[in-house]
PDBQT receptor file of N, H, CA, C and O in Angstrom, charges set to zero:
ATOM      1  N   UNK A   1       1.517-203.708 258.583  1.00  0.00    +0.000 N 
ATOM      2  CA  UNK A   1       0.918-204.373 259.710  1.00  0.00    +0.000 C 
ATOM      3  C   UNK A   1       1.953-205.336 260.287  1.00  0.00    +0.000 C 
ATOM      4  O   UNK A   1       2.662-206.013 259.543  1.00  0.00    +0.000 OA
ATOM      5  N   UNK A   2       2.035-205.393 261.585  1.00  0.00    +0.000 N 
ATOM      6  H   UNK A   2       1.459-204.843 262.189  1.00  0.00    +0.000 HD
ATOM      7  CA  UNK A   2       3.035-206.192 262.268  1.00  0.00    +0.000 C 
ATOM      8  C   UNK A   2       2.359-207.354 262.978  1.00  0.00    +0.000 C 
ATOM      9  O   UNK A   2       1.325-207.173 263.621  1.00  0.00    +0.000 OA
ATOM     10  N   UNK A   3       2.931-208.540 262.868  1.00  0.00    +0.000 N 
ATOM     11  H   UNK A   3       3.771-208.687 262.346  1.00  0.00    +0.000 HD
ATOM     12  CA  UNK A   3       2.442-209.706 263.600  1.00  0.00    +0.000 C 
ATOM     13  C   UNK A   3       3.097-209.696 264.977  1.00  0.00    +0.000 C 
ATOM     14  O   UNK A   3       4.321-209.629 265.092  1.00  0.00    +0.000 OA
ATOM     15  N   UNK A   4       2.280-209.762 266.010  1.00  0.00    +0.000 N 
ATOM     16  H   UNK A   4       1.286-209.817 265.916  1.00  0.00    +0.000 HD
ATOM     17  CA  UNK A   4       2.770-209.704 267.376  1.00  0.00    +0.000 C 
ATOM     18  C   UNK A   4       2.213-210.912 268.122  1.00  0.00    +0.000 C 
ATOM     19  O   UNK A   4       1.059-211.288 267.916  1.00  0.00    +0.000 OA
ATOM     20  N   UNK A   5       3.007-211.512 268.969  1.00  0.00    +0.000 N 
ATOM     21  H   UNK A   5       3.944-211.207 269.137  1.00  0.00    +0.000 HD
ATOM     22  CA  UNK A   5       2.535-212.593 269.833  1.00  0.00    +0.000 C 
ATOM     23  C   UNK A   5       2.594-212.128 271.276  1.00  0.00    +0.000 C 
ATOM     24  O   UNK A   5       3.677-211.881 271.806  1.00  0.00    +0.000 OA
ATOM     25  N   UNK A   6       1.445-212.007 271.912  1.00  0.00    +0.000 N 
ATOM     26  H   UNK A   6       0.565-212.208 271.481  1.00  0.00    +0.000 HD
ATOM     27  CA  UNK A   6       1.387-211.609 273.307  1.00  0.00    +0.000 C 
ATOM     28  C   UNK A   6       0.699-212.733 274.058  1.00  0.00    +0.000 C 
ATOM     29  O   UNK A   6      -0.450-213.062 273.764  1.00  0.00    +0.000 OA
ATOM     30  N   UNK A   7       1.371-213.314 275.003  1.00  0.00    +0.000 N 
ATOM     31  H   UNK A   7       2.305-213.046 275.242  1.00  0.00    +0.000 HD
ATOM     32  CA  UNK A   7       0.789-214.405 275.768  1.00  0.00    +0.000 C 
ATOM     33  C   UNK A   7       0.378-215.584 274.913  1.00  0.00    +0.000 C 
ATOM     34  O   UNK A   7      -0.553-216.311 275.262  1.00  0.00    +0.000 OA
ATOM     35  N   UNK A   8       1.072-215.787 273.776  1.00  0.00    +0.000 N 
ATOM     36  H   UNK A   8       1.827-215.197 273.492  1.00  0.00    +0.000 HD
ATOM     37  CA  UNK A   8       0.760-216.897 272.898  1.00  0.00    +0.000 C 
ATOM     38  C   UNK A   8      -0.412-216.647 271.966  1.00  0.00    +0.000 C 
ATOM     39  O   UNK A   8      -0.790-217.531 271.196  1.00  0.00    +0.000 OA
ATOM     40  N   UNK A   9      -0.996-215.449 272.025  1.00  0.00    +0.000 N 
ATOM     41  H   UNK A   9      -0.689-214.732 272.651  1.00  0.00    +0.000 HD
ATOM     42  CA  UNK A   9      -2.126-215.105 271.168  1.00  0.00    +0.000 C 
ATOM     43  C   UNK A   9      -1.610-214.297 269.983  1.00  0.00    +0.000 C 
ATOM     44  O   UNK A   9      -0.863-213.335 270.162  1.00  0.00    +0.000 OA
ATOM     45  N   UNK A  10      -2.006-214.686 268.776  1.00  0.00    +0.000 N 
ATOM     46  H   UNK A  10      -2.613-215.467 268.631  1.00  0.00    +0.000 HD
ATOM     47  CA  UNK A  10      -1.583-213.969 267.577  1.00  0.00    +0.000 C 
ATOM     48  C   UNK A  10      -2.366-212.664 267.481  1.00  0.00    +0.000 C 
ATOM     49  O   UNK A  10      -3.592-212.652 267.584  1.00  0.00    +0.000 OA
ATOM     50  N   UNK A  11      -1.645-211.571 267.282  1.00  0.00    +0.000 N 
ATOM     51  H   UNK A  11      -0.648-211.580 267.198  1.00  0.00    +0.000 HD
ATOM     52  CA  UNK A  11      -2.252-210.253 267.162  1.00  0.00    +0.000 C 
ATOM     53  C   UNK A  11      -1.581-209.519 266.019  1.00  0.00    +0.000 C 
ATOM     54  O   UNK A  11      -0.370-209.627 265.826  1.00  0.00    +0.000 OA
ATOM     55  N   UNK A  12      -2.360-208.781 265.270  1.00  0.00    +0.000 N 
ATOM     56  H   UNK A  12      -3.343-208.693 265.427  1.00  0.00    +0.000 HD
ATOM     57  CA  UNK A  12      -1.829-207.922 264.228  1.00  0.00    +0.000 C 
ATOM     58  C   UNK A  12      -2.051-206.493 264.689  1.00  0.00    +0.000 C 
ATOM     59  O   UNK A  12      -3.137-206.152 265.157  1.00  0.00    +0.000 OA
ATOM     60  N   UNK A  13      -1.039-205.661 264.562  1.00  0.00    +0.000 N 
ATOM     61  H   UNK A  13      -0.157-205.938 264.182  1.00  0.00    +0.000 HD
ATOM     62  CA  UNK A  13      -1.282-204.326 265.063  1.00  0.00    +0.000 C 
ATOM     63  C   UNK A  13      -0.205-203.331 264.748  1.00  0.00    +0.000 C 
ATOM     64  O   UNK A  13       0.770-203.600 264.047  1.00  0.00    +0.000 OA
ATOM     65  N   UNK A  14      -0.433-202.169 265.303  1.00  0.00    +0.000 N 
ATOM     66  H   UNK A  14      -1.225-201.950 265.872  1.00  0.00    +0.000 HD
ATOM     67  CA  UNK A  14       0.474-201.046 265.114  1.00  0.00    +0.000 C 
ATOM     68  C   UNK A  14       0.451-200.212 266.381  1.00  0.00    +0.000 C 
ATOM     69  O   UNK A  14      -0.610-199.935 266.941  1.00  0.00    +0.000 OA
ATOM     70  N   UNK A  15       1.609-199.826 266.814  1.00  0.00    +0.000 N 
ATOM     71  H   UNK A  15       2.470-200.052 266.359  1.00  0.00    +0.000 HD
ATOM     72  CA  UNK A  15       1.723-198.890 267.918  1.00  0.00    +0.000 C 
ATOM     73  C   UNK A  15       2.469-197.683 267.425  1.00  0.00    +0.000 C 
ATOM     74  O   UNK A  15       3.403-197.800 266.631  1.00  0.00    +0.000 OA
ATOM     75  N   UNK A  16       2.072-196.551 267.879  1.00  0.00    +0.000 N 
ATOM     76  H   UNK A  16       1.313-196.456 268.523  1.00  0.00    +0.000 HD
ATOM     77  CA  UNK A  16       2.754-195.347 267.431  1.00  0.00    +0.000 C 
ATOM     78  C   UNK A  16       2.461-194.207 268.365  1.00  0.00    +0.000 C 
ATOM     79  O   UNK A  16       1.623-194.300 269.261  1.00  0.00    +0.000 OA
ATOM     80  N   UNK A  17       3.147-193.167 268.140  1.00  0.00    +0.000 N 
ATOM     81  H   UNK A  17       3.828-193.091 267.412  1.00  0.00    +0.000 HD
ATOM     82  CA  UNK A  17       2.917-192.000 268.970  1.00  0.00    +0.000 C 
ATOM     83  C   UNK A  17       3.712-190.837 268.451  1.00  0.00    +0.000 C 
ATOM     84  O   UNK A  17       4.612-190.970 267.623  1.00  0.00    +0.000 OA
ATOM     85  N   UNK A  18       3.357-189.736 268.951  1.00  0.00    +0.000 N 
ATOM     86  H   UNK A  18       2.625-189.627 269.624  1.00  0.00    +0.000 HD
ATOM     87  CA  UNK A  18       4.071-188.514 268.621  1.00  0.00    +0.000 C 
ATOM     88  C   UNK A  18       4.401-187.823 269.914  1.00  0.00    +0.000 C 
ATOM     89  O   UNK A  18       4.349-188.440 270.978  1.00  0.00    +0.000 OA
ATOM     90  N   UNK A  19       4.728-186.605 269.849  1.00  0.00    +0.000 N 
ATOM     91  H   UNK A  19       4.770-186.103 268.985  1.00  0.00    +0.000 HD
ATOM     92  CA  UNK A  19       5.064-185.838 271.038  1.00  0.00    +0.000 C 
ATOM     93  C   UNK A  19       3.848-185.776 271.954  1.00  0.00    +0.000 C 
ATOM     94  O   UNK A  19       2.861-185.113 271.635  1.00  0.00    +0.000 OA
ATOM     95  N   UNK A  20       3.918-186.451 273.070  1.00  0.00    +0.000 N 
ATOM     96  H   UNK A  20       4.720-186.989 273.328  1.00  0.00    +0.000 HD
ATOM     97  CA  UNK A  20       2.856-186.380 274.053  1.00  0.00    +0.000 C 
ATOM     98  C   UNK A  20       1.715-187.362 273.873  1.00  0.00    +0.000 C 
ATOM     99  O   UNK A  20       0.788-187.372 274.683  1.00  0.00    +0.000 OA
ATOM    100  N   UNK A  21       1.751-188.174 272.852  1.00  0.00    +0.000 N 
ATOM    101  H   UNK A  21       2.504-188.166 272.194  1.00  0.00    +0.000 HD
ATOM    102  CA  UNK A  21       0.638-189.101 272.655  1.00  0.00    +0.000 C 
ATOM    103  C   UNK A  21       1.173-190.479 272.319  1.00  0.00    +0.000 C 
ATOM    104  O   UNK A  21       2.277-190.623 271.794  1.00  0.00    +0.000 OA
ATOM    105  N   UNK A  22       0.394-191.465 272.622  1.00  0.00    +0.000 N 
ATOM    106  H   UNK A  22      -0.503-191.348 273.049  1.00  0.00    +0.000 HD
ATOM    107  CA  UNK A  22       0.752-192.825 272.267  1.00  0.00    +0.000 C 
ATOM    108  C   UNK A  22      -0.505-193.595 271.958  1.00  0.00    +0.000 C 
ATOM    109  O   UNK A  22      -1.560-193.320 272.528  1.00  0.00    +0.000 OA
ATOM    110  N   UNK A  23      -0.406-194.559 271.057  1.00  0.00    +0.000 N 
ATOM    111  H   UNK A  23       0.451-194.782 270.594  1.00  0.00    +0.000 HD
ATOM    112  CA  UNK A  23      -1.590-195.343 270.731  1.00  0.00    +0.000 C 
ATOM    113  C   UNK A  23      -1.188-196.760 270.361  1.00  0.00    +0.000 C 
ATOM    114  O   UNK A  23      -0.037-197.035 270.022  1.00  0.00    +0.000 OA
ATOM    115  N   UNK A  24      -2.154-197.638 270.434  1.00  0.00    +0.000 N 
ATOM    116  H   UNK A  24      -3.089-197.415 270.710  1.00  0.00    +0.000 HD
ATOM    117  CA  UNK A  24      -1.966-199.034 270.089  1.00  0.00    +0.000 C 
ATOM    118  C   UNK A  24      -3.248-199.513 269.437  1.00  0.00    +0.000 C 
ATOM    119  O   UNK A  24      -4.329-199.351 270.002  1.00  0.00    +0.000 OA
ATOM    120  N   UNK A  25      -3.143-200.097 268.263  1.00  0.00    +0.000 N 
ATOM    121  H   UNK A  25      -2.264-200.229 267.804  1.00  0.00    +0.000 HD
ATOM    122  CA  UNK A  25      -4.292-200.662 267.560  1.00  0.00    +0.000 C 
ATOM    123  C   UNK A  25      -3.970-202.110 267.248  1.00  0.00    +0.000 C 
ATOM    124  O   UNK A  25      -2.981-202.403 266.577  1.00  0.00    +0.000 OA
ATOM    125  N   UNK A  26      -4.807-203.017 267.737  1.00  0.00    +0.000 N 
ATOM    126  H   UNK A  26      -5.610-202.779 268.282  1.00  0.00    +0.000 HD
ATOM    127  CA  UNK A  26      -4.586-204.451 267.538  1.00  0.00    +0.000 C 
ATOM    128  C   UNK A  26      -5.841-205.116 266.995  1.00  0.00    +0.000 C 
ATOM    129  O   UNK A  26      -6.960-204.704 267.299  1.00  0.00    +0.000 OA
ATOM    130  N   UNK A  27      -5.639-206.151 266.189  1.00  0.00    +0.000 N 
ATOM    131  H   UNK A  27      -4.730-206.486 265.943  1.00  0.00    +0.000 HD
ATOM    132  CA  UNK A  27      -6.724-207.061 265.818  1.00  0.00    +0.000 C 
ATOM    133  C   UNK A  27      -6.302-208.439 266.285  1.00  0.00    +0.000 C 
ATOM    134  O   UNK A  27      -5.198-208.891 265.980  1.00  0.00    +0.000 OA
ATOM    135  N   UNK A  28      -7.172-209.109 267.024  1.00  0.00    +0.000 N 
ATOM    136  H   UNK A  28      -8.068-208.742 267.272  1.00  0.00    +0.000 HD
ATOM    137  CA  UNK A  28      -6.901-210.433 267.579  1.00  0.00    +0.000 C 
ATOM    138  C   UNK A  28      -7.881-211.411 266.938  1.00  0.00    +0.000 C 
ATOM    139  O   UNK A  28      -9.022-211.525 267.386  1.00  0.00    +0.000 OA
ATOM    140  N   UNK A  29      -7.442-212.128 265.879  1.00  0.00    +0.000 N 
ATOM    141  H   UNK A  29      -6.515-212.036 265.515  1.00  0.00    +0.000 HD
ATOM    142  CA  UNK A  29      -8.356-213.022 265.166  1.00  0.00    +0.000 C 
ATOM    143  C   UNK A  29      -9.015-214.074 266.055  1.00  0.00    +0.000 C 
ATOM    144  O   UNK A  29     -10.208-214.341 265.906  1.00  0.00    +0.000 OA
ATOM    145  N   UNK A  30      -8.266-214.671 266.972  1.00  0.00    +0.000 N 
ATOM    146  H   UNK A  30      -7.298-214.453 267.094  1.00  0.00    +0.000 HD
ATOM    147  CA  UNK A  30      -8.822-215.733 267.821  1.00  0.00    +0.000 C 
ATOM    148  C   UNK A  30      -9.972-215.224 268.686  1.00  0.00    +0.000 C 
ATOM    149  O   UNK A  30     -10.872-215.985 269.041  1.00  0.00    +0.000 OA
ATOM    150  N   UNK A  31      -9.939-213.948 269.020  1.00  0.00    +0.000 N 
ATOM    151  H   UNK A  31      -9.208-213.330 268.731  1.00  0.00    +0.000 HD
ATOM    152  CA  UNK A  31     -10.986-213.352 269.847  1.00  0.00    +0.000 C 
ATOM    153  C   UNK A  31     -11.986-212.554 269.028  1.00  0.00    +0.000 C 
ATOM    154  O   UNK A  31     -12.973-212.049 269.563  1.00  0.00    +0.000 OA
ATOM    155  N   UNK A  32     -11.727-212.441 267.710  1.00  0.00    +0.000 N 
ATOM    156  H   UNK A  32     -10.925-212.851 267.276  1.00  0.00    +0.000 HD
ATOM    157  CA  UNK A  32     -12.559-211.607 266.830  1.00  0.00    +0.000 C 
ATOM    158  C   UNK A  32     -12.746-210.227 267.457  1.00  0.00    +0.000 C 
ATOM    159  O   UNK A  32     -13.860-209.715 267.569  1.00  0.00    +0.000 OA
ATOM    160  N   UNK A  33     -11.618-209.645 267.862  1.00  0.00    +0.000 N 
ATOM    161  H   UNK A  33     -10.713-210.060 267.771  1.00  0.00    +0.000 HD
ATOM    162  CA  UNK A  33     -11.633-208.416 268.640  1.00  0.00    +0.000 C 
ATOM    163  C   UNK A  33     -10.637-207.406 268.103  1.00  0.00    +0.000 C 
ATOM    164  O   UNK A  33      -9.515-207.750 267.732  1.00  0.00    +0.000 OA
ATOM    165  N   UNK A  34     -11.066-206.160 268.069  1.00  0.00    +0.000 N 
ATOM    166  H   UNK A  34     -11.978-205.881 268.370  1.00  0.00    +0.000 HD
ATOM    167  CA  UNK A  34     -10.177-205.032 267.800  1.00  0.00    +0.000 C 
ATOM    168  C   UNK A  34      -9.980-204.285 269.106  1.00  0.00    +0.000 C 
ATOM    169  O   UNK A  34     -10.922-204.132 269.883  1.00  0.00    +0.000 OA
ATOM    170  N   UNK A  35      -8.767-203.820 269.354  1.00  0.00    +0.000 N 
ATOM    171  H   UNK A  35      -8.002-203.945 268.723  1.00  0.00    +0.000 HD
ATOM    172  CA  UNK A  35      -8.467-203.055 270.559  1.00  0.00    +0.000 C 
ATOM    173  C   UNK A  35      -7.741-201.782 270.139  1.00  0.00    +0.000 C 
ATOM    174  O   UNK A  35      -6.754-201.828 269.404  1.00  0.00    +0.000 OA
ATOM    175  N   UNK A  36      -8.242-200.650 270.614  1.00  0.00    +0.000 N 
ATOM    176  H   UNK A  36      -9.043-200.612 271.211  1.00  0.00    +0.000 HD
ATOM    177  CA  UNK A  36      -7.563-199.375 270.398  1.00  0.00    +0.000 C 
ATOM    178  C   UNK A  36      -7.382-198.714 271.752  1.00  0.00    +0.000 C 
ATOM    179  O   UNK A  36      -8.356-198.478 272.466  1.00  0.00    +0.000 OA
ATOM    180  N   UNK A  37      -6.147-198.418 272.105  1.00  0.00    +0.000 N 
ATOM    181  H   UNK A  37      -5.356-198.610 271.525  1.00  0.00    +0.000 HD
ATOM    182  CA  UNK A  37      -5.835-197.720 273.346  1.00  0.00    +0.000 C 
ATOM    183  C   UNK A  37      -5.046-196.463 272.991  1.00  0.00    +0.000 C 
ATOM    184  O   UNK A  37      -4.129-196.508 272.171  1.00  0.00    +0.000 OA
ATOM    185  N   UNK A  38      -5.405-195.356 273.607  1.00  0.00    +0.000 N 
ATOM    186  H   UNK A  38      -6.150-195.320 274.273  1.00  0.00    +0.000 HD
ATOM    187  CA  UNK A  38      -4.698-194.106 273.348  1.00  0.00    +0.000 C 
ATOM    188  C   UNK A  38      -4.425-193.392 274.658  1.00  0.00    +0.000 C 
ATOM    189  O   UNK A  38      -5.227-193.435 275.590  1.00  0.00    +0.000 OA
ATOM    190  N   UNK A  39      -3.285-192.740 274.708  1.00  0.00    +0.000 N 
ATOM    191  H   UNK A  39      -2.633-192.705 273.951  1.00  0.00    +0.000 HD
ATOM    192  CA  UNK A  39      -2.932-191.953 275.882  1.00  0.00    +0.000 C 
ATOM    193  C   UNK A  39      -2.414-190.598 275.429  1.00  0.00    +0.000 C 
ATOM    194  O   UNK A  39      -1.939-190.442 274.304  1.00  0.00    +0.000 OA
ATOM    195  N   UNK A  40      -2.510-189.643 276.304  1.00  0.00    +0.000 N 
ATOM    196  H   UNK A  40      -2.895-189.770 277.218  1.00  0.00    +0.000 HD
ATOM    197  CA  UNK A  40      -1.907-188.342 276.075  1.00  0.00    +0.000 C 
ATOM    198  C   UNK A  40      -1.204-187.971 277.363  1.00  0.00    +0.000 C 
ATOM    199  O   UNK A  40      -1.795-187.373 278.262  1.00  0.00    +0.000 OA
ATOM    200  N   UNK A  41       0.059-188.332 277.441  1.00  0.00    +0.000 N 
ATOM    201  H   UNK A  41       0.539-188.818 276.711  1.00  0.00    +0.000 HD
ATOM    202  CA  UNK A  41       0.782-188.182 278.701  1.00  0.00    +0.000 C 
ATOM    203  C   UNK A  41       1.860-187.106 278.640  1.00  0.00    +0.000 C 
ATOM    204  O   UNK A  41       2.777-187.101 279.461  1.00  0.00    +0.000 OA
ATOM    205  N   UNK A  42       1.759-186.199 277.678  1.00  0.00    +0.000 N 
ATOM    206  H   UNK A  42       1.014-186.203 277.011  1.00  0.00    +0.000 HD
ATOM    207  CA  UNK A  42       2.707-185.106 277.600  1.00  0.00    +0.000 C 
ATOM    208  C   UNK A  42       4.103-185.585 277.266  1.00  0.00    +0.000 C 
ATOM    209  O   UNK A  42       4.273-186.570 276.547  1.00  0.00    +0.000 OA
ATOM    210  N   UNK A  43       5.069-184.915 277.768  1.00  0.00    +0.000 N 
ATOM    211  H   UNK A  43       4.931-184.115 278.352  1.00  0.00    +0.000 HD
ATOM    212  CA  UNK A  43       6.461-185.228 277.434  1.00  0.00    +0.000 C 
ATOM    213  C   UNK A  43       7.110-186.139 278.466  1.00  0.00    +0.000 C 
ATOM    214  O   UNK A  43       8.337-186.205 278.552  1.00  0.00    +0.000 OA
ATOM    215  N   UNK A  44       6.299-186.843 279.251  1.00  0.00    +0.000 N 
ATOM    216  H   UNK A  44       5.302-186.790 279.181  1.00  0.00    +0.000 HD
ATOM    217  CA  UNK A  44       6.840-187.684 280.329  1.00  0.00    +0.000 C 
ATOM    218  C   UNK A  44       6.891-189.148 279.928  1.00  0.00    +0.000 C 
ATOM    219  O   UNK A  44       6.897-190.024 280.792  1.00  0.00    +0.000 OA
ATOM    220  N   UNK A  45       6.928-189.425 278.643  1.00  0.00    +0.000 N 
ATOM    221  H   UNK A  45       6.924-188.713 277.941  1.00  0.00    +0.000 HD
ATOM    222  CA  UNK A  45       6.865-190.804 278.159  1.00  0.00    +0.000 C 
ATOM    223  C   UNK A  45       7.955-191.681 278.769  1.00  0.00    +0.000 C 
ATOM    224  O   UNK A  45       7.702-192.848 279.068  1.00  0.00    +0.000 OA
ATOM    225  N   UNK A  46       9.138-191.158 278.958  1.00  0.00    +0.000 N 
ATOM    226  H   UNK A  46       9.343-190.210 278.715  1.00  0.00    +0.000 HD
ATOM    227  CA  UNK A  46      10.230-191.958 279.513  1.00  0.00    +0.000 C 
ATOM    228  C   UNK A  46      10.354-191.816 281.021  1.00  0.00    +0.000 C 
ATOM    229  O   UNK A  46      11.265-192.383 281.624  1.00  0.00    +0.000 OA
ATOM    230  N   UNK A  47       9.454-191.071 281.631  1.00  0.00    +0.000 N 
ATOM    231  H   UNK A  47       8.714-190.611 281.141  1.00  0.00    +0.000 HD
ATOM    232  CA  UNK A  47       9.508-190.865 283.074  1.00  0.00    +0.000 C 
ATOM    233  C   UNK A  47       8.641-191.845 283.826  1.00  0.00    +0.000 C 
ATOM    234  O   UNK A  47       8.171-192.843 283.281  1.00  0.00    +0.000 OA
ATOM    235  N   UNK A  48       8.441-191.535 285.097  1.00  0.00    +0.000 N 
ATOM    236  H   UNK A  48       8.823-190.724 285.541  1.00  0.00    +0.000 HD
ATOM    237  CA  UNK A  48       7.657-192.407 285.982  1.00  0.00    +0.000 C 
ATOM    238  C   UNK A  48       6.215-192.562 285.487  1.00  0.00    +0.000 C 
ATOM    239  O   UNK A  48       5.658-193.659 285.541  1.00  0.00    +0.000 OA
ATOM    240  N   UNK A  49       5.614-191.482 285.010  1.00  0.00    +0.000 N 
ATOM    241  H   UNK A  49       6.066-190.592 284.965  1.00  0.00    +0.000 HD
ATOM    242  CA  UNK A  49       4.240-191.561 284.502  1.00  0.00    +0.000 C 
ATOM    243  C   UNK A  49       4.158-192.481 283.286  1.00  0.00    +0.000 C 
ATOM    244  O   UNK A  49       3.207-193.250 283.153  1.00  0.00    +0.000 OA
ATOM    245  N   UNK A  50       5.140-192.406 282.410  1.00  0.00    +0.000 N 
ATOM    246  H   UNK A  50       5.913-191.781 282.518  1.00  0.00    +0.000 HD
ATOM    247  CA  UNK A  50       5.166-193.275 281.228  1.00  0.00    +0.000 C 
ATOM    248  C   UNK A  50       5.254-194.736 281.596  1.00  0.00    +0.000 C 
ATOM    249  O   UNK A  50       4.612-195.577 280.966  1.00  0.00    +0.000 OA
ATOM    250  N   UNK A  51       6.040-195.048 282.609  1.00  0.00    +0.000 N 
ATOM    251  H   UNK A  51       6.561-194.364 283.121  1.00  0.00    +0.000 HD
ATOM    252  CA  UNK A  51       6.167-196.425 283.087  1.00  0.00    +0.000 C 
ATOM    253  C   UNK A  51       4.823-196.910 283.627  1.00  0.00    +0.000 C 
ATOM    254  O   UNK A  51       4.419-198.043 283.364  1.00  0.00    +0.000 OA
ATOM    255  N   UNK A  52       4.129-196.051 284.385  1.00  0.00    +0.000 N 
ATOM    256  H   UNK A  52       4.457-195.131 284.599  1.00  0.00    +0.000 HD
ATOM    257  CA  UNK A  52       2.827-196.420 284.938  1.00  0.00    +0.000 C 
ATOM    258  C   UNK A  52       1.797-196.637 283.827  1.00  0.00    +0.000 C 
ATOM    259  O   UNK A  52       0.999-197.573 283.884  1.00  0.00    +0.000 OA
ATOM    260  N   UNK A  53       1.823-195.763 282.820  1.00  0.00    +0.000 N 
ATOM    261  H   UNK A  53       2.470-195.003 282.774  1.00  0.00    +0.000 HD
ATOM    262  CA  UNK A  53       0.878-195.899 281.711  1.00  0.00    +0.000 C 
ATOM    263  C   UNK A  53       1.107-197.210 280.972  1.00  0.00    +0.000 C 
ATOM    264  O   UNK A  53       0.145-197.899 280.630  1.00  0.00    +0.000 OA
ATOM    265  N   UNK A  54       2.365-197.568 280.720  1.00  0.00    +0.000 N 
ATOM    266  H   UNK A  54       3.146-197.009 280.999  1.00  0.00    +0.000 HD
ATOM    267  CA  UNK A  54       2.660-198.831 280.039  1.00  0.00    +0.000 C 
ATOM    268  C   UNK A  54       2.210-200.029 280.868  1.00  0.00    +0.000 C 
ATOM    269  O   UNK A  54       1.728-201.020 280.318  1.00  0.00    +0.000 OA
ATOM    270  N   UNK A  55       2.365-199.943 282.173  1.00  0.00    +0.000 N 
ATOM    271  H   UNK A  55       2.756-199.139 282.619  1.00  0.00    +0.000 HD
ATOM    272  CA  UNK A  55       1.914-201.029 283.046  1.00  0.00    +0.000 C 
ATOM    273  C   UNK A  55       0.393-201.168 282.977  1.00  0.00    +0.000 C 
ATOM    274  O   UNK A  55      -0.130-202.279 282.887  1.00  0.00    +0.000 OA
ATOM    275  N   UNK A  56      -0.317-200.026 283.018  1.00  0.00    +0.000 N 
ATOM    276  H   UNK A  56       0.108-199.124 283.090  1.00  0.00    +0.000 HD
ATOM    277  CA  UNK A  56      -1.777-200.068 282.915  1.00  0.00    +0.000 C 
ATOM    278  C   UNK A  56      -2.213-200.620 281.562  1.00  0.00    +0.000 C 
ATOM    279  O   UNK A  56      -3.181-201.377 281.486  1.00  0.00    +0.000 OA
ATOM    280  N   UNK A  57      -1.506-200.248 280.494  1.00  0.00    +0.000 N 
ATOM    281  H   UNK A  57      -0.720-199.633 280.556  1.00  0.00    +0.000 HD
ATOM    282  CA  UNK A  57      -1.821-200.764 279.159  1.00  0.00    +0.000 C 
ATOM    283  C   UNK A  57      -1.711-202.277 279.145  1.00  0.00    +0.000 C 
ATOM    284  O   UNK A  57      -2.596-202.958 278.627  1.00  0.00    +0.000 OA
ATOM    285  N   UNK A  58      -0.634-202.813 279.709  1.00  0.00    +0.000 N 
ATOM    286  H   UNK A  58       0.085-202.260 280.130  1.00  0.00    +0.000 HD
ATOM    287  CA  UNK A  58      -0.446-204.260 279.748  1.00  0.00    +0.000 C 
ATOM    288  C   UNK A  58      -1.547-204.944 280.563  1.00  0.00    +0.000 C 
ATOM    289  O   UNK A  58      -2.021-206.017 280.190  1.00  0.00    +0.000 OA
ATOM    290  N   UNK A  59      -1.952-204.322 281.675  1.00  0.00    +0.000 N 
ATOM    291  H   UNK A  59      -1.567-203.451 281.978  1.00  0.00    +0.000 HD
ATOM    292  CA  UNK A  59      -3.022-204.893 282.502  1.00  0.00    +0.000 C 
ATOM    293  C   UNK A  59      -4.353-204.894 281.750  1.00  0.00    +0.000 C 
ATOM    294  O   UNK A  59      -5.093-205.876 281.802  1.00  0.00    +0.000 OA
ATOM    295  N   UNK A  60      -4.659-203.797 281.050  1.00  0.00    +0.000 N 
ATOM    296  H   UNK A  60      -4.057-203.000 281.008  1.00  0.00    +0.000 HD
ATOM    297  CA  UNK A  60      -5.903-203.706 280.287  1.00  0.00    +0.000 C 
ATOM    298  C   UNK A  60      -5.927-204.750 279.184  1.00  0.00    +0.000 C 
ATOM    299  O   UNK A  60      -6.937-205.428 278.995  1.00  0.00    +0.000 OA
ATOM    300  N   UNK A  61      -4.815-204.890 278.447  1.00  0.00    +0.000 N 
ATOM    301  H   UNK A  61      -3.994-204.339 278.601  1.00  0.00    +0.000 HD
ATOM    302  CA  UNK A  61      -4.752-205.898 277.396  1.00  0.00    +0.000 C 
ATOM    303  C   UNK A  61      -4.920-207.299 277.968  1.00  0.00    +0.000 C 
ATOM    304  O   UNK A  61      -5.593-208.136 277.367  1.00  0.00    +0.000 OA
ATOM    305  N   UNK A  62      -4.317-207.563 279.122  1.00  0.00    +0.000 N 
ATOM    306  H   UNK A  62      -3.770-206.883 279.610  1.00  0.00    +0.000 HD
ATOM    307  CA  UNK A  62      -4.456-208.869 279.763  1.00  0.00    +0.000 C 
ATOM    308  C   UNK A  62      -5.905-209.196 280.078  1.00  0.00    +0.000 C 
ATOM    309  O   UNK A  62      -6.352-210.325 279.879  1.00  0.00    +0.000 OA
ATOM    310  N   UNK A  63      -6.639-208.200 280.570  1.00  0.00    +0.000 N 
ATOM    311  H   UNK A  63      -6.276-207.282 280.731  1.00  0.00    +0.000 HD
ATOM    312  CA  UNK A  63      -8.054-208.398 280.897  1.00  0.00    +0.000 C 
ATOM    313  C   UNK A  63      -8.873-208.613 279.637  1.00  0.00    +0.000 C 
ATOM    314  O   UNK A  63      -9.708-209.517 279.587  1.00  0.00    +0.000 OA
ATOM    315  N   UNK A  64      -8.643-207.790 278.614  1.00  0.00    +0.000 N 
ATOM    316  H   UNK A  64      -7.965-207.056 278.655  1.00  0.00    +0.000 HD
ATOM    317  CA  UNK A  64      -9.415-207.879 277.377  1.00  0.00    +0.000 C 
ATOM    318  C   UNK A  64      -9.172-209.170 276.612  1.00  0.00    +0.000 C 
ATOM    319  O   UNK A  64     -10.068-209.658 275.923  1.00  0.00    +0.000 OA
ATOM    320  N   UNK A  65      -7.981-209.725 276.723  1.00  0.00    +0.000 N 
ATOM    321  H   UNK A  65      -7.253-209.328 277.283  1.00  0.00    +0.000 HD
ATOM    322  CA  UNK A  65      -7.625-210.882 275.910  1.00  0.00    +0.000 C 
ATOM    323  C   UNK A  65      -7.668-212.195 276.672  1.00  0.00    +0.000 C 
ATOM    324  O   UNK A  65      -7.151-213.201 276.186  1.00  0.00    +0.000 OA
ATOM    325  N   UNK A  66      -8.267-212.212 277.844  1.00  0.00    +0.000 N 
ATOM    326  H   UNK A  66      -8.687-211.395 278.239  1.00  0.00    +0.000 HD
ATOM    327  CA  UNK A  66      -8.397-213.455 278.618  1.00  0.00    +0.000 C 
ATOM    328  C   UNK A  66      -9.248-214.450 277.882  1.00  0.00    +0.000 C 
ATOM    329  O   UNK A  66      -9.472-215.556 278.376  1.00  0.00    +0.000 OA
TER     330      UNK A  66
């Protein structure tokens, strides 16, 4: 388990992926919240679609952790 600080909030989590898939699992003690996000974006992870997916992930996390 990895300790991550996002926006000053302590989060424990794991991110991983394989060919065509990506996921993020976080536990945020201060919010008593678990977050699981998964994508299946094919082999375009490093392309324009991958950049858009990462941006959306960051926006979703920002909303959930307000």
